[in-house]
C-alpha positions in Angstrom: 0.4 -1.8 47.0 -1.8 -4.0 44.8 0.8 -3.9 41.9 3.4 -5.1 44.1 1.0 -7.9 45.2 0.1 -9.0 41.6 3.8 -8.8 40.7 4.9 -11.1 43.6 2.0 -13.4 42.8 3.2 -13.7 39.1 6.8 -14.3 40.4 5.7 -17.1 42.7 3.3 -18.7 40.1 5.3 -18.1 36.9 4.4 -16.2 33.9 2.0 -17.9 31.4 4.6 -17.2 28.5 7.4 -18.9 30.5 5.5 -21.5 32.6 2.9 -24.2 31.4 -0.6 -24.1 32.5 -0.1 -27.5 34.5 2.8 -26.1 36.2 1.2 -22.7 37.2 -1.9 -24.7 38.5 0.5 -26.7 40.6 2.4 -23.7 42.0 -1.0 -22.0 42.7 -2.6 -25.1 44.5 0.7 -25.4 46.3 0.9 -21.8 47.7 -2.9 -22.1 48.6 -2.2 -25.4 50.3 0.5 -23.9 52.5 -1.7 -21.0 53.2 -4.5 -23.2 54.3 -2.4 -25.5 56.4 -1.2 -22.4 58.2 -4.5 -21.6 59.1 -5.5 -25.2 59.8 -2.9 -25.2 62.3 -4.5 -22.2 63.9 -8.0 -23.8 63.7 -6.3 -27.0 65.2 -5.4 -25.1 68.2 -9.3 -24.4 68.6 -10.6 -27.8 67.7 -7.8 -29.6 69.5 -7.9 -32.9 67.1 -5.2 -35.3 68.2 -2.3 -36.1 65.9 -3.7 -33.7 63.2 -1.1 -31.0 64.0 1.7 -33.3 63.1 0.1 -34.4 59.9 -0.6 -30.5 59.0 3.0 -29.7 59.6 4.6 -32.7 57.6 2.1 -31.9 54.9 3.2 -28.2 55.0 6.8 -28.9 54.7 6.5 -31.5 52.0 4.4 -29.1 49.7 6.9 -26.3 50.1 9.7 -28.7 49.4 7.7 -29.8 46.3 6.8 -26.2 45.1 10.4 -25.2 45.3 11.5 -28.3 43.3 8.9 -27.3 40.5 9.1 -23.4 40.5 12.9 -23.2 40.7 14.2 -26.5 39.5 11.5 -26.7 36.8 10.6 -30.5 37.8 6.9 -30.0 37.8 5.9 -33.4 36.8 7.9 -35.3 39.4 6.8 -32.7 42.1 3.2 -33.3 41.2 3.5 -36.9 41.1 4.9 -37.0 44.6 2.5 -34.5 45.9 -0.7 -36.6 44.5 0.8 -39.8 45.9 1.6 -38.3 49.3 -1.6 -36.5 49.4 -3.5 -39.5 48.9 -1.6 -41.4 51.7 -2.1 -38.6 54.0 -5.8 -38.4 53.5 -6.0 -42.2 54.2 -4.3 -41.5 57.5 -6.3 -38.3 58.1 -9.6 -40.4 57.5 -8.9 -42.7 60.5 -7.7 -40.0 63.0 -10.3 -37.3 61.8 -13.6 -38.8 62.5 -13.9 -40.8 59.2 -16.9 -40.2 57.0 -18.2 -37.8 59.5 -15.0 -35.7 59.0 -13.9 -33.4 55.9 -11.5 -36.3 54.5 -14.0 -37.3 51.7 -14.3 -33.7 50.6 -10.5 -33.5 50.5 -10.5 -36.7 48.4 -12.8 -35.3 45.7 -10.5 -32.0 45.6 -7.4 -34.3 45.5 -8.9 -36.0 42.5 -9.6 -33.1 40.7 -6.4 -31.7 41.2 -4.6 -34.8 39.9 -6.5 -35.0 36.7 -5.8 -31.4 36.0 -1.9 -31.6 36.3 -1.3 -35.2 35.4 -1.0 -36.6 31.7 -4.0 -38.0 30.1 -2.5 -41.5 29.7 -2.2 -41.5 33.5 -6.0 -41.0 34.1 -6.8 -44.6 34.7 -4.4 -44.9 37.5 -5.3 -41.7 39.2 -9.0 -42.6 39.2 -8.2 -46.2 40.1 -6.2 -44.7 43.1 -8.8 -42.4 44.2 -11.8 -45.2 43.9 -9.8 -47.8 45.6 -8.7 -45.4 48.4 -12.2 -44.1 49.2 -13.9 -47.7 49.1 -11.2 -49.1 51.2 -11.6 -46.6 54.1 -15.2 -46.4 53.9 -15.2 -50.2 54.0 -13.0 -50.6 57.2 -15.1 -48.0 58.9 -18.2 -49.9 58.0 -16.9 -53.4 59.3 -14.5 -52.0 61.8 -16.0 -48.9 63.2 -13.9 -49.1 66.3 -10.8 -48.2 64.0 -12.4 -44.8 63.5 -12.7 -42.4 66.5 -14.7 -39.2 66.8 -11.8 -36.7 67.2 -13.8 -33.6 67.7 -14.2 -32.2 71.2 -17.5 -30.5 70.4 -20.3 -30.4 67.8 -19.0 -26.6 67.0 -15.6 -27.8 66.4 -16.7 -30.3 63.9 -18.7 -27.7 62.1 -15.8 -25.3 62.1 -13.6 -27.9 60.5 -16.1 -28.9 57.9 -16.7 -25.3 57.0 -13.0 -24.5 56.7 -12.2 -27.5 54.6 -15.2 -26.7 52.3 -13.9 -23.1 51.8 -10.5 -24.3 51.0 -11.5 -26.8 48.7 -13.9 -24.4 46.7 -10.9 -21.9 46.6 -8.4 -24.6 45.1 -11.3 -25.7 42.6 -11.9 -22.1 41.6 -8.3 -21.3 41.0 -7.9 -24.4 38.9 -11.0 -23.7 36.7 -9.8 -20.2 36.3 -6.5 -21.3 35.1 -8.3 -23.7 32.7 -10.7 -21.1 31.2 -7.7 -18.7 30.9 -5.7 -21.2 29.0 -8.6 -21.8 26.6 -9.2 -18.3 26.0 -5.3 -17.7 25.2 -5.6 -20.8 22.8 -8.6 -19.6 21.2 -7.1 -16.2 20.6 -4.0 -18.0 19.1 -6.3 -19.7 16.6 -8.1 -16.8 15.8 -5.0 -14.8 15.1 -3.6 -17.9 12.9 -7.0 -17.8 11.0 -6.8 -14.2 10.3 -3.2 -14.7 9.0 -4.3 -17.8 6.8 -7.2 -15.8 5.4 -5.0 -13.1 4.6 -2.6 -15.2 2.7 -5.2 -17.1 1.0 -6.6 -13.7 -0.3 -3.0 -12.7 -1.4 -2.7 -16.2 -3.2 -6.0 -15.8 -5.1 -4.9 -12.2 -6.1 -1.7 -13.5 -7.2 -3.2 -16.4 -9.2 -5.8 -13.8 -10.9 -2.8 -11.5 -11.9 -0.5 -14.1 -13.0 -3.2 -15.9 -15.1 -3.9 -12.4 -16.9 -0.2 -11.8 -17.4 0.7 -15.2 -18.9 -2.4 -15.1 -21.0 -1.2 -12.0 -22.8 2.0 -13.3 -23.9 0.8 -16.6 -24.9 -2.0 -14.8 -27.0 0.7 -12.9 -28.8 2.8 -16.0 -29.5 -0.2 -17.9 -30.7 -1.1 -15.0 -33.2 2.5 -14.9 -34.5 2.6 -18.6 -35.2 -0.9 -18.3 -37.0 0.6 -15.7 -39.2 3.6 -17.9 -40.0 1.4 -20.9 -40.8 -1.3 -19.2 -42.7 0.6 -16.5 -44.9 3.7 -16.4 -47.0 5.8 -13.9 -45.4 9.1 -12.6 -46.6 12.2 -13.1 -44.9 12.5 -9.5 -43.2 8.8 -9.8 -41.9 9.4 -13.4 -40.8 12.6 -12.3 -38.8 10.8 -9.3 -37.2 7.9 -12.0 -36.1 10.6 -14.5 -34.9 12.2 -11.6 -32.8 9.0 -10.8 -31.5 8.3 -14.4 -30.6 11.6 -14.5 -28.8 11.1 -11.5 -26.9 7.6 -12.6 -25.6 9.1 -16.1 -24.9 11.9 -14.2 -22.7 9.7 -12.0 -20.9 7.4 -15.0 -20.0 10.4 -16.8 -18.8 11.7 -14.0 -16.6 8.1 -13.6 -15.2 7.8 -17.5 -14.4 11.5 -17.1 -12.9 10.7 -14.3 -10.7 7.5 -16.1 -9.7 9.5 -19.2 -8.5 11.8 -16.9 -6.5 9.0 -15.4 -4.7 7.3 -18.8 -4.1 10.9 -20.1 -2.6 11.0 -17.2 -0.2 7.6 -17.5 1.0 8.2 -21.1 1.8 11.5 -20.3 3.6 9.5 -17.6 5.8 9.2 -14.8 3.6 11.3 -11.8 3.1 11.1 -8.2 4.3 10.6 -5.6 1.4 11.7 -2.0 2.4 10.4 0.5 0.0 12.3 3.8 -0.3 11.3 6.8 -2.5 14.0 7.9 -4.9 14.5 10.7 -7.5 15.1 9.7 -11.0 16.3 12.1 -13.7 16.0 11.8 -17.3 18.7 12.5 -19.9 
């Protein structure tokens, strides 16, 4: 049963290898918002706050539509932008019909602001910060200078506390979900960096070993060539011995050239992504 629930959850939110962190956060928050709105409608029957039922219903339909637009049509950025703008407008309206500063709207403004900074590009941060600050300052100023514009919408003291507690729990749930996705994403990126670091370390060790072997293999033929040349310069050698020395010089030069050619081929293969070598045992017969 639990496995089916987890599988359904991954399907609704999206797999981390196929869907970006921002999109998964938006999908998760959308699902939580829809579930919270359903519960809010039930709570509203108890608290009987005027007009809130219509706002909750409109918000639920809008959230469901934007979720579908993002999850199945892959328009996360536009969906998140519309969601944040609409949510800010809805919260402004909700402030005046739901007891102003005495209601849960300011708490929802904070949650909305945190969500906006999570799913929006960094270059848009000034806009969303300004929008949140201006909205809160405006509604509080209106309530302060024109208190008659904000009415107490709760039928009883217990209804007010019930609404505040429910809003607080919903806000905490959204923030915890967002933080959970951020932490998971950071851990995944850290693991990727560690894996790449191990690969680079192994490659660096291979390079060091290769240079050590190469310096040894190059030094031997160069020493032989130097010795042969010193013999030719310092001693009078007859034609046959000179021919033998020259043949040896040519052989050492060709071997060194072949080694350098193979090294260049190996380097080129590594730059192009490496080659796959398959070693197979074979039987060799001597005649």
